[in-house]
PDB file of N, CA, C and O in Angstrom:
ATOM      1  N   MET A   1       0.802  -1.189   0.045  1.00  0.00           N
ATOM      2  CA  MET A   1       0.010   0.058   0.025  1.00  0.00           C
ATOM      3  C   MET A   1       0.878   1.253  -0.013  1.00  0.00           C
ATOM      4  O   MET A   1       1.904   1.303   0.665  1.00  0.00           O
ATOM      5  N   LYS A   2       0.495   2.228  -0.793  1.00  0.00           N
ATOM      6  CA  LYS A   2       1.283   3.443  -0.752  1.00  0.00           C
ATOM      7  C   LYS A   2       1.063   4.245   0.485  1.00  0.00           C
ATOM      8  O   LYS A   2      -0.016   4.214   1.076  1.00  0.00           O
ATOM      9  N   ASN A   3       2.064   4.956   0.877  1.00  0.00           N
ATOM     10  CA  ASN A   3       1.944   5.789   2.064  1.00  0.00           C
ATOM     11  C   ASN A   3       1.143   7.121   1.602  1.00  0.00           C
ATOM     12  O   ASN A   3       1.545   7.858   0.702  1.00  0.00           O
ATOM     13  N   VAL A   4       0.043   7.311   2.287  1.00  0.00           N
ATOM     14  CA  VAL A   4      -0.761   8.468   2.043  1.00  0.00           C
ATOM     15  C   VAL A   4      -0.630   9.576   3.129  1.00  0.00           C
ATOM     16  O   VAL A   4      -1.324  10.592   3.078  1.00  0.00           O
ATOM     17  N   GLY A   5       0.281   9.350   4.113  1.00  0.00           N
ATOM     18  CA  GLY A   5       0.466  10.344   5.128  1.00  0.00           C
ATOM     19  C   GLY A   5      -0.554  10.299   6.215  1.00  0.00           C
ATOM     20  O   GLY A   5      -0.589  11.267   6.974  1.00  0.00           O
ATOM     21  N   LEU A   6      -1.357   9.354   6.392  1.00  0.00           N
ATOM     22  CA  LEU A   6      -2.407   9.253   7.418  1.00  0.00           C
ATOM     23  C   LEU A   6      -2.041   8.052   8.236  1.00  0.00           C
ATOM     24  O   LEU A   6      -1.465   7.079   7.750  1.00  0.00           O
ATOM     25  N   THR A   7      -2.401   8.154   9.525  1.00  0.00           N
ATOM     26  CA  THR A   7      -2.238   7.063  10.430  1.00  0.00           C
ATOM     27  C   THR A   7      -3.365   6.138  10.296  1.00  0.00           C
ATOM     28  O   THR A   7      -4.435   6.550   9.848  1.00  0.00           O
ATOM     29  N   PRO A   8      -3.210   4.942  10.643  1.00  0.00           N
ATOM     30  CA  PRO A   8      -4.359   3.927  10.477  1.00  0.00           C
ATOM     31  C   PRO A   8      -5.669   4.380  11.183  1.00  0.00           C
ATOM     32  O   PRO A   8      -6.796   4.185  10.728  1.00  0.00           O
ATOM     33  N   ASP A   9      -5.383   4.998  12.330  1.00  0.00           N
ATOM     34  CA  ASP A   9      -6.631   5.546  13.001  1.00  0.00           C
ATOM     35  C   ASP A   9      -7.298   6.749  12.322  1.00  0.00           C
ATOM     36  O   ASP A   9      -8.508   6.956  12.402  1.00  0.00           O
ATOM     37  N   GLN A  10      -6.457   7.514  11.661  1.00  0.00           N
ATOM     38  CA  GLN A  10      -7.006   8.615  10.802  1.00  0.00           C
ATOM     39  C   GLN A  10      -7.714   8.119   9.599  1.00  0.00           C
ATOM     40  O   GLN A  10      -8.692   8.707   9.137  1.00  0.00           O
ATOM     41  N   ILE A  11      -7.240   7.089   9.118  1.00  0.00           N
ATOM     42  CA  ILE A  11      -7.866   6.514   7.851  1.00  0.00           C
ATOM     43  C   ILE A  11      -9.146   5.937   8.283  1.00  0.00           C
ATOM     44  O   ILE A  11     -10.137   6.131   7.578  1.00  0.00           O
ATOM     45  N   MET A  12      -9.237   5.233   9.390  1.00  0.00           N
ATOM     46  CA  MET A  12     -10.534   4.574   9.822  1.00  0.00           C
ATOM     47  C   MET A  12     -11.597   5.556  10.122  1.00  0.00           C
ATOM     48  O   MET A  12     -12.778   5.423   9.804  1.00  0.00           O
ATOM     49  N   GLN A  13     -11.020   6.666  10.833  1.00  0.00           N
ATOM     50  CA  GLN A  13     -11.995   7.761  11.268  1.00  0.00           C
ATOM     51  C   GLN A  13     -12.591   8.431   9.933  1.00  0.00           C
ATOM     52  O   GLN A  13     -13.790   8.707   9.899  1.00  0.00           O
ATOM     53  N   LYS A  14     -11.899   8.649   9.021  1.00  0.00           N
ATOM     54  CA  LYS A  14     -12.329   9.103   7.699  1.00  0.00           C
ATOM     55  C   LYS A  14     -13.313   8.293   7.036  1.00  0.00           C
ATOM     56  O   LYS A  14     -14.350   8.767   6.572  1.00  0.00           O
ATOM     57  N   ILE A  15     -12.979   6.991   6.981  1.00  0.00           N
ATOM     58  CA  ILE A  15     -13.855   6.036   6.353  1.00  0.00           C
ATOM     59  C   ILE A  15     -15.237   5.922   6.998  1.00  0.00           C
ATOM     60  O   ILE A  15     -16.305   5.984   6.388  1.00  0.00           O
ATOM     61  N   VAL A  16     -15.079   5.752   8.286  1.00  0.00           N
ATOM     62  CA  VAL A  16     -16.417   5.711   9.123  1.00  0.00           C
ATOM     63  C   VAL A  16     -17.210   7.119   8.954  1.00  0.00           C
ATOM     64  O   VAL A  16     -18.431   7.081   8.809  1.00  0.00           O
ATOM     65  N   SER A  17     -16.573   8.271   8.970  1.00  0.00           N
ATOM     66  CA  SER A  17     -17.328   9.399   8.869  1.00  0.00           C
ATOM     67  C   SER A  17     -17.982   9.599   7.520  1.00  0.00           C
ATOM     68  O   SER A  17     -18.986  10.303   7.414  1.00  0.00           O
ATOM     69  N   LEU A  18     -17.424   8.986   6.486  1.00  0.00           N
ATOM     70  CA  LEU A  18     -17.860   9.038   5.086  1.00  0.00           C
ATOM     71  C   LEU A  18     -18.771   7.950   4.571  1.00  0.00           C
ATOM     72  O   LEU A  18     -19.303   7.984   3.461  1.00  0.00           O
ATOM     73  N   SER A  19     -18.910   7.002   5.440  1.00  0.00           N
ATOM     74  CA  SER A  19     -19.645   5.787   5.166  1.00  0.00           C
ATOM     75  C   SER A  19     -21.196   5.838   5.443  1.00  0.00           C
ATOM     76  O   SER A  19     -21.659   6.579   6.310  1.00  0.00           O
ATOM     77  N   HIS A  20     -21.980   5.004   4.654  1.00  0.00           N
ATOM     78  CA  HIS A  20     -23.407   4.900   4.896  1.00  0.00           C
ATOM     79  C   HIS A  20     -23.747   3.399   5.040  1.00  0.00           C
ATOM     80  O   HIS A  20     -23.293   2.547   4.277  1.00  0.00           O
ATOM     81  N   LEU A  21     -24.527   3.152   6.009  1.00  0.00           N
ATOM     82  CA  LEU A  21     -25.115   1.821   6.280  1.00  0.00           C
ATOM     83  C   LEU A  21     -26.302   1.681   5.320  1.00  0.00           C
ATOM     84  O   LEU A  21     -27.197   2.526   5.308  1.00  0.00           O
ATOM     85  N   VAL A  22     -26.305   0.731   4.605  1.00  0.00           N
ATOM     86  CA  VAL A  22     -27.460   0.484   3.759  1.00  0.00           C
ATOM     87  C   VAL A  22     -28.017  -0.983   4.013  1.00  0.00           C
ATOM     88  O   VAL A  22     -27.286  -1.973   4.013  1.00  0.00           O
ATOM     89  N   ILE A  23     -29.374  -1.020   4.229  1.00  0.00           N
ATOM     90  CA  ILE A  23     -29.944  -2.293   4.551  1.00  0.00           C
ATOM     91  C   ILE A  23     -31.067  -2.578   3.590  1.00  0.00           C
ATOM     92  O   ILE A  23     -32.041  -1.837   3.454  1.00  0.00           O
ATOM     93  N   ALA A  24     -30.876  -3.655   2.959  1.00  0.00           N
ATOM     94  CA  ALA A  24     -31.934  -4.203   1.874  1.00  0.00           C
ATOM     95  C   ALA A  24     -32.350  -2.961   1.009  1.00  0.00           C
ATOM     96  O   ALA A  24     -33.402  -2.356   1.213  1.00  0.00           O
ATOM     97  N   PRO A  25     -31.469  -2.630   0.047  1.00  0.00           N
ATOM     98  CA  PRO A  25     -32.013  -1.660  -0.880  1.00  0.00           C
ATOM     99  C   PRO A  25     -33.080  -2.198  -1.778  1.00  0.00           C
ATOM    100  O   PRO A  25     -33.043  -3.403  -2.025  1.00  0.00           O
ATOM    101  N   LYS A  26     -34.049  -1.443  -2.313  1.00  0.00           N
ATOM    102  CA  LYS A  26     -35.217  -1.938  -3.093  1.00  0.00           C
ATOM    103  C   LYS A  26     -34.942  -1.893  -4.555  1.00  0.00           C
ATOM    104  O   LYS A  26     -35.836  -1.782  -5.394  1.00  0.00           O
ATOM    105  N   LEU A  27     -33.664  -1.984  -4.833  1.00  0.00           N
ATOM    106  CA  LEU A  27     -33.207  -2.056  -6.272  1.00  0.00           C
ATOM    107  C   LEU A  27     -32.987  -3.485  -6.781  1.00  0.00           C
ATOM    108  O   LEU A  27     -32.767  -4.387  -5.973  1.00  0.00           O
ATOM    109  N   ASN A  28     -33.036  -3.695  -7.988  1.00  0.00           N
ATOM    110  CA  ASN A  28     -32.726  -5.098  -8.516  1.00  0.00           C
ATOM    111  C   ASN A  28     -31.914  -4.870  -9.766  1.00  0.00           C
ATOM    112  O   ASN A  28     -32.398  -4.876 -10.898  1.00  0.00           O
ATOM    113  N   ILE A  29     -30.497  -4.645  -9.447  1.00  0.00           N
ATOM    114  CA  ILE A  29     -29.592  -4.384 -10.565  1.00  0.00           C
ATOM    115  C   ILE A  29     -29.007  -5.700 -11.060  1.00  0.00           C
ATOM    116  O   ILE A  29     -28.778  -6.590 -10.241  1.00  0.00           O
ATOM    117  N   LYS A  30     -28.754  -5.870 -12.342  1.00  0.00           N
ATOM    118  CA  LYS A  30     -28.230  -7.266 -12.937  1.00  0.00           C
ATOM    119  C   LYS A  30     -27.389  -6.770 -14.002  1.00  0.00           C
ATOM    120  O   LYS A  30     -27.777  -6.821 -15.169  1.00  0.00           O
ATOM    121  N   VAL A  31     -26.089  -6.220 -13.633  1.00  0.00           N
ATOM    122  CA  VAL A  31     -25.149  -5.841 -14.656  1.00  0.00           C
ATOM    123  C   VAL A  31     -23.817  -6.464 -14.480  1.00  0.00           C
ATOM    124  O   VAL A  31     -23.094  -6.597 -15.468  1.00  0.00           O
ATOM    125  N   CYS A  32     -23.431  -6.855 -13.312  1.00  0.00           N
ATOM    126  CA  CYS A  32     -22.145  -7.482 -12.962  1.00  0.00           C
ATOM    127  C   CYS A  32     -22.040  -8.784 -13.472  1.00  0.00           C
ATOM    128  O   CYS A  32     -22.966  -9.584 -13.345  1.00  0.00           O
ATOM    129  N   ARG A  33     -20.864  -9.099 -14.107  1.00  0.00           N
ATOM    130  CA  ARG A  33     -20.762 -10.507 -14.615  1.00  0.00           C
ATOM    131  C   ARG A  33     -20.852 -11.537 -13.510  1.00  0.00           C
ATOM    132  O   ARG A  33     -21.270 -12.658 -13.799  1.00  0.00           O
ATOM    133  N   ASP A  34     -20.489 -11.247 -12.248  1.00  0.00           N
ATOM    134  CA  ASP A  34     -20.721 -12.184 -11.152  1.00  0.00           C
ATOM    135  C   ASP A  34     -21.898 -11.568 -10.447  1.00  0.00           C
ATOM    136  O   ASP A  34     -21.797 -10.500  -9.843  1.00  0.00           O
ATOM    137  N   GLU A  35     -23.028 -12.260 -10.532  1.00  0.00           N
ATOM    138  CA  GLU A  35     -24.301 -11.734 -10.139  1.00  0.00           C
ATOM    139  C   GLU A  35     -24.335 -11.522  -8.636  1.00  0.00           C
ATOM    140  O   GLU A  35     -25.158 -10.720  -8.194  1.00  0.00           O
ATOM    141  N   LYS A  36     -23.497 -12.182  -7.785  1.00  0.00           N
ATOM    142  CA  LYS A  36     -23.356 -11.903  -6.339  1.00  0.00           C
ATOM    143  C   LYS A  36     -22.830 -10.483  -6.032  1.00  0.00           C
ATOM    144  O   LYS A  36     -23.006  -9.974  -4.925  1.00  0.00           O
ATOM    145  N   ASP A  37     -22.197  -9.870  -7.010  1.00  0.00           N
ATOM    146  CA  ASP A  37     -21.714  -8.494  -6.650  1.00  0.00           C
ATOM    147  C   ASP A  37     -22.602  -7.399  -6.985  1.00  0.00           C
ATOM    148  O   ASP A  37     -22.377  -6.242  -6.632  1.00  0.00           O
ATOM    149  N   ASN A  38     -23.732  -7.798  -7.747  1.00  0.00           N
ATOM    150  CA  ASN A  38     -24.785  -6.754  -7.874  1.00  0.00           C
ATOM    151  C   ASN A  38     -25.390  -6.045  -6.713  1.00  0.00           C
ATOM    152  O   ASN A  38     -25.887  -4.920  -6.774  1.00  0.00           O
ATOM    153  N   LYS A  39     -25.297  -6.885  -5.519  1.00  0.00           N
ATOM    154  CA  LYS A  39     -25.801  -6.291  -4.330  1.00  0.00           C
ATOM    155  C   LYS A  39     -24.933  -4.954  -3.947  1.00  0.00           C
ATOM    156  O   LYS A  39     -25.475  -3.974  -3.436  1.00  0.00           O
ATOM    157  N   PHE A  40     -23.660  -5.005  -4.217  1.00  0.00           N
ATOM    158  CA  PHE A  40     -22.937  -3.876  -3.871  1.00  0.00           C
ATOM    159  C   PHE A  40     -23.302  -2.630  -4.746  1.00  0.00           C
ATOM    160  O   PHE A  40     -23.363  -1.513  -4.231  1.00  0.00           O
ATOM    161  N   LEU A  41     -23.541  -2.833  -6.055  1.00  0.00           N
ATOM    162  CA  LEU A  41     -24.098  -1.830  -6.886  1.00  0.00           C
ATOM    163  C   LEU A  41     -25.340  -1.337  -6.453  1.00  0.00           C
ATOM    164  O   LEU A  41     -25.501  -0.117  -6.485  1.00  0.00           O
ATOM    165  N   GLU A  42     -26.362  -2.156  -6.001  1.00  0.00           N
ATOM    166  CA  GLU A  42     -27.615  -1.816  -5.509  1.00  0.00           C
ATOM    167  C   GLU A  42     -27.442  -0.807  -4.262  1.00  0.00           C
ATOM    168  O   GLU A  42     -28.130   0.205  -4.127  1.00  0.00           O
ATOM    169  N   CYS A  43     -26.481  -1.199  -3.414  1.00  0.00           N
ATOM    170  CA  CYS A  43     -26.367  -0.413  -2.293  1.00  0.00           C
ATOM    171  C   CYS A  43     -25.799   0.958  -2.688  1.00  0.00           C
ATOM    172  O   CYS A  43     -26.339   1.980  -2.265  1.00  0.00           O
ATOM    173  N   ALA A  44     -24.754   1.003  -3.468  1.00  0.00           N
ATOM    174  CA  ALA A  44     -24.099   2.252  -3.907  1.00  0.00           C
ATOM    175  C   ALA A  44     -25.217   3.112  -4.637  1.00  0.00           C
ATOM    176  O   ALA A  44     -25.318   4.306  -4.357  1.00  0.00           O
ATOM    177  N   GLU A  45     -26.022   2.544  -5.531  1.00  0.00           N
ATOM    178  CA  GLU A  45     -26.966   3.313  -6.224  1.00  0.00           C
ATOM    179  C   GLU A  45     -28.076   3.762  -5.290  1.00  0.00           C
ATOM    180  O   GLU A  45     -28.597   4.859  -5.488  1.00  0.00           O
ATOM    181  N   SER A  46     -28.485   2.969  -4.256  1.00  0.00           N
ATOM    182  CA  SER A  46     -29.618   3.418  -3.385  1.00  0.00           C
ATOM    183  C   SER A  46     -29.201   4.704  -2.614  1.00  0.00           C
ATOM    184  O   SER A  46     -30.057   5.541  -2.328  1.00  0.00           O
ATOM    185  N   VAL A  47     -27.989   4.858  -2.298  1.00  0.00           N
ATOM    186  CA  VAL A  47     -27.643   6.072  -1.605  1.00  0.00           C
ATOM    187  C   VAL A  47     -26.909   7.110  -2.411  1.00  0.00           C
ATOM    188  O   VAL A  47     -26.367   8.082  -1.885  1.00  0.00           O
ATOM    189  N   LYS A  48     -26.908   6.879  -3.659  1.00  0.00           N
ATOM    190  CA  LYS A  48     -26.198   7.788  -4.596  1.00  0.00           C
ATOM    191  C   LYS A  48     -24.825   8.047  -4.140  1.00  0.00           C
ATOM    192  O   LYS A  48     -24.449   9.200  -3.929  1.00  0.00           O
ATOM    193  N   ALA A  49     -24.057   7.027  -3.978  1.00  0.00           N
ATOM    194  CA  ALA A  49     -22.697   6.985  -3.327  1.00  0.00           C
ATOM    195  C   ALA A  49     -21.721   7.860  -4.278  1.00  0.00           C
ATOM    196  O   ALA A  49     -21.898   7.964  -5.492  1.00  0.00           O
ATOM    197  N   ASP A  50     -20.782   8.408  -3.639  1.00  0.00           N
ATOM    198  CA  ASP A  50     -19.739   9.088  -4.427  1.00  0.00           C
ATOM    199  C   ASP A  50     -18.822   8.194  -5.086  1.00  0.00           C
ATOM    200  O   ASP A  50     -18.352   8.497  -6.182  1.00  0.00           O
ATOM    201  N   TYR A  51     -18.504   7.023  -4.454  1.00  0.00           N
ATOM    202  CA  TYR A  51     -17.562   6.021  -4.896  1.00  0.00           C
ATOM    203  C   TYR A  51     -18.050   4.726  -4.351  1.00  0.00           C
ATOM    204  O   TYR A  51     -18.747   4.637  -3.340  1.00  0.00           O
ATOM    205  N   LEU A  52     -17.601   3.615  -5.159  1.00  0.00           N
ATOM    206  CA  LEU A  52     -17.816   2.234  -4.589  1.00  0.00           C
ATOM    207  C   LEU A  52     -16.379   1.833  -4.543  1.00  0.00           C
ATOM    208  O   LEU A  52     -15.642   1.980  -5.518  1.00  0.00           O
ATOM    209  N   ILE A  53     -15.974   1.316  -3.386  1.00  0.00           N
ATOM    210  CA  ILE A  53     -14.615   0.982  -3.233  1.00  0.00           C
ATOM    211  C   ILE A  53     -14.621  -0.625  -3.115  1.00  0.00           C
ATOM    212  O   ILE A  53     -15.413  -1.248  -2.408  1.00  0.00           O
ATOM    213  N   SER A  54     -13.591  -1.213  -3.936  1.00  0.00           N
ATOM    214  CA  SER A  54     -13.542  -2.741  -4.046  1.00  0.00           C
ATOM    215  C   SER A  54     -12.179  -3.138  -4.509  1.00  0.00           C
ATOM    216  O   SER A  54     -11.391  -2.406  -5.107  1.00  0.00           O
ATOM    217  N   GLY A  55     -11.990  -4.400  -4.158  1.00  0.00           N
ATOM    218  CA  GLY A  55     -10.712  -5.117  -4.731  1.00  0.00           C
ATOM    219  C   GLY A  55     -11.256  -6.220  -5.649  1.00  0.00           C
ATOM    220  O   GLY A  55     -10.474  -7.059  -6.095  1.00  0.00           O
ATOM    221  N   ASP A  56     -12.516  -6.254  -5.939  1.00  0.00           N
ATOM    222  CA  ASP A  56     -13.165  -7.372  -6.769  1.00  0.00           C
ATOM    223  C   ASP A  56     -13.046  -7.035  -8.157  1.00  0.00           C
ATOM    224  O   ASP A  56     -13.433  -5.933  -8.547  1.00  0.00           O
ATOM    225  N   GLU A  57     -12.526  -7.916  -8.975  1.00  0.00           N
ATOM    226  CA  GLU A  57     -12.103  -7.608 -10.369  1.00  0.00           C
ATOM    227  C   GLU A  57     -13.446  -7.537 -11.193  1.00  0.00           C
ATOM    228  O   GLU A  57     -13.495  -6.834 -12.202  1.00  0.00           O
ATOM    229  N   ASP A  58     -14.505  -8.246 -10.774  1.00  0.00           N
ATOM    230  CA  ASP A  58     -15.663  -8.066 -11.525  1.00  0.00           C
ATOM    231  C   ASP A  58     -16.364  -6.818 -11.416  1.00  0.00           C
ATOM    232  O   ASP A  58     -17.025  -6.367 -12.351  1.00  0.00           O
ATOM    233  N   LEU A  59     -16.232  -6.199 -10.215  1.00  0.00           N
ATOM    234  CA  LEU A  59     -16.710  -4.825 -10.025  1.00  0.00           C
ATOM    235  C   LEU A  59     -15.809  -3.789 -10.596  1.00  0.00           C
ATOM    236  O   LEU A  59     -16.303  -2.799 -11.136  1.00  0.00           O
ATOM    237  N   LEU A  60     -14.523  -3.947 -10.514  1.00  0.00           N
ATOM    238  CA  LEU A  60     -13.429  -3.007 -11.119  1.00  0.00           C
ATOM    239  C   LEU A  60     -13.525  -2.965 -12.476  1.00  0.00           C
ATOM    240  O   LEU A  60     -13.248  -1.917 -13.060  1.00  0.00           O
ATOM    241  N   SER A  61     -13.944  -4.133 -13.195  1.00  0.00           N
ATOM    242  CA  SER A  61     -13.923  -4.080 -14.608  1.00  0.00           C
ATOM    243  C   SER A  61     -15.106  -3.138 -15.106  1.00  0.00           C
ATOM    244  O   SER A  61     -15.035  -2.683 -16.248  1.00  0.00           O
ATOM    245  N   LEU A  62     -16.089  -2.858 -14.366  1.00  0.00           N
ATOM    246  CA  LEU A  62     -17.021  -1.925 -14.778  1.00  0.00           C
ATOM    247  C   LEU A  62     -16.570  -0.450 -14.756  1.00  0.00           C
ATOM    248  O   LEU A  62     -17.136   0.394 -15.450  1.00  0.00           O
ATOM    249  N   LYS A  63     -15.625  -0.187 -14.012  1.00  0.00           N
ATOM    250  CA  LYS A  63     -14.919   1.127 -13.868  1.00  0.00           C
ATOM    251  C   LYS A  63     -15.985   2.174 -13.225  1.00  0.00           C
ATOM    252  O   LYS A  63     -15.628   2.988 -12.373  1.00  0.00           O
ATOM    253  N   GLU A  64     -17.202   2.096 -13.658  1.00  0.00           N
ATOM    254  CA  GLU A  64     -18.273   2.990 -12.831  1.00  0.00           C
ATOM    255  C   GLU A  64     -19.621   2.323 -13.127  1.00  0.00           C
ATOM    256  O   GLU A  64     -19.812   1.475 -13.998  1.00  0.00           O
ATOM    257  N   TYR A  65     -20.534   2.828 -12.274  1.00  0.00           N
ATOM    258  CA  TYR A  65     -21.954   2.350 -12.526  1.00  0.00           C
ATOM    259  C   TYR A  65     -22.920   3.506 -12.278  1.00  0.00           C
ATOM    260  O   TYR A  65     -23.037   4.013 -11.163  1.00  0.00           O
ATOM    261  N   ASN A  66     -23.606   3.905 -13.342  1.00  0.00           N
ATOM    262  CA  ASN A  66     -24.550   4.954 -13.241  1.00  0.00           C
ATOM    263  C   ASN A  66     -23.850   6.188 -12.659  1.00  0.00           C
ATOM    264  O   ASN A  66     -24.472   6.836 -11.818  1.00  0.00           O
ATOM    265  N   GLY A  67     -22.674   6.562 -13.005  1.00  0.00           N
ATOM    266  CA  GLY A  67     -22.017   7.757 -12.567  1.00  0.00           C
ATOM    267  C   GLY A  67     -21.225   7.566 -11.244  1.00  0.00           C
ATOM    268  O   GLY A  67     -20.624   8.533 -10.776  1.00  0.00           O
ATOM    269  N   ILE A  68     -21.199   6.423 -10.654  1.00  0.00           N
ATOM    270  CA  ILE A  68     -20.551   6.117  -9.417  1.00  0.00           C
ATOM    271  C   ILE A  68     -19.253   5.417  -9.833  1.00  0.00           C
ATOM    272  O   ILE A  68     -19.271   4.320 -10.391  1.00  0.00           O
ATOM    273  N   PRO A  69     -18.099   6.097  -9.539  1.00  0.00           N
ATOM    274  CA  PRO A  69     -16.828   5.449  -9.905  1.00  0.00           C
ATOM    275  C   PRO A  69     -16.518   4.311  -9.046  1.00  0.00           C
ATOM    276  O   PRO A  69     -16.805   4.418  -7.853  1.00  0.00           O
ATOM    277  N   ILE A  70     -15.940   3.168  -9.499  1.00  0.00           N
ATOM    278  CA  ILE A  70     -15.610   1.985  -8.883  1.00  0.00           C
ATOM    279  C   ILE A  70     -14.110   2.007  -8.702  1.00  0.00           C
ATOM    280  O   ILE A  70     -13.382   1.842  -9.681  1.00  0.00           O
ATOM    281  N   LEU A  71     -13.593   2.214  -7.434  1.00  0.00           N
ATOM    282  CA  LEU A  71     -12.095   2.304  -7.250  1.00  0.00           C
ATOM    283  C   LEU A  71     -11.536   1.330  -6.334  1.00  0.00           C
ATOM    284  O   LEU A  71     -12.177   0.824  -5.413  1.00  0.00           O
ATOM    285  N   ARG A  72     -10.245   1.063  -6.628  1.00  0.00           N
ATOM    286  CA  ARG A  72      -9.464   0.328  -5.542  1.00  0.00           C
ATOM    287  C   ARG A  72      -9.170   1.120  -4.368  1.00  0.00           C
ATOM    288  O   ARG A  72      -9.201   2.350  -4.364  1.00  0.00           O
ATOM    289  N   THR A  73      -8.859   0.331  -3.285  1.00  0.00           N
ATOM    290  CA  THR A  73      -8.700   0.967  -1.931  1.00  0.00           C
ATOM    291  C   THR A  73      -7.486   1.992  -1.973  1.00  0.00           C
ATOM    292  O   THR A  73      -7.575   3.060  -1.368  1.00  0.00           O
ATOM    293  N   TRP A  74      -6.424   1.672  -2.650  1.00  0.00           N
ATOM    294  CA  TRP A  74      -5.253   2.552  -2.604  1.00  0.00           C
ATOM    295  C   TRP A  74      -5.749   3.985  -3.348  1.00  0.00           C
ATOM    296  O   TRP A  74      -5.222   5.046  -3.015  1.00  0.00           O
ATOM    297  N   LYS A  75      -6.683   3.941  -4.263  1.00  0.00           N
ATOM    298  CA  LYS A  75      -7.044   5.238  -4.931  1.00  0.00           C
ATOM    299  C   LYS A  75      -7.908   6.083  -3.919  1.00  0.00           C
ATOM    300  O   LYS A  75      -7.772   7.299  -3.784  1.00  0.00           O
ATOM    301  N   ILE A  76      -8.746   5.366  -3.272  1.00  0.00           N
ATOM    302  CA  ILE A  76      -9.569   6.205  -2.409  1.00  0.00           C
ATOM    303  C   ILE A  76      -8.818   6.762  -1.170  1.00  0.00           C
ATOM    304  O   ILE A  76      -9.174   7.773  -0.563  1.00  0.00           O
ATOM    305  N   LEU A  77      -7.745   5.999  -0.858  1.00  0.00           N
ATOM    306  CA  LEU A  77      -6.823   6.560   0.249  1.00  0.00           C
ATOM    307  C   LEU A  77      -6.160   7.830  -0.229  1.00  0.00           C
ATOM    308  O   LEU A  77      -6.058   8.823   0.491  1.00  0.00           O
ATOM    309  N   GLN A  78      -5.711   7.761  -1.476  1.00  0.00           N
ATOM    310  CA  GLN A  78      -5.205   9.058  -2.033  1.00  0.00           C
ATOM    311  C   GLN A  78      -6.158  10.295  -1.987  1.00  0.00           C
ATOM    312  O   GLN A  78      -5.816  11.422  -1.630  1.00  0.00           O
ATOM    313  N   LEU A  79      -7.360   9.931  -2.387  1.00  0.00           N
ATOM    314  CA  LEU A  79      -8.431  11.020  -2.393  1.00  0.00           C
ATOM    315  C   LEU A  79      -8.743  11.479  -0.979  1.00  0.00           C
ATOM    316  O   LEU A  79      -9.115  12.636  -0.787  1.00  0.00           O
ATOM    317  N   LEU A  80      -8.601  10.601   0.028  1.00  0.00           N
ATOM    318  CA  LEU A  80      -8.869  11.041   1.491  1.00  0.00           C
ATOM    319  C   LEU A  80      -7.896  11.923   1.955  1.00  0.00           C
ATOM    320  O   LEU A  80      -8.213  12.706   2.851  1.00  0.00           O
ATOM    321  N   GLU A  81      -6.588  11.933   1.430  1.00  0.00           N
ATOM    322  CA  GLU A  81      -5.522  12.637   2.042  1.00  0.00           C
ATOM    323  C   GLU A  81      -5.718  14.080   2.042  1.00  0.00           C
ATOM    324  O   GLU A  81      -4.869  14.819   2.543  1.00  0.00           O
TER     325      GLU A  81
END
């Protein structure tokens, strides 16, 4: 992982402060090549997320969904800095 100048505690505080808990969104998205990953797109879409963070290649291959960028963890850590 690249050094982004934040301590692990600072990173966790930022992640928690920017996160949204989503329970059972009422969407039924079917675009991901691994259908088990569609639930993550449904959650992101239901809250109009700024980003979807993943290490999953099936999600990352989409690059974005409905205007929501799908990024690797290291990229979002750079943006948080």
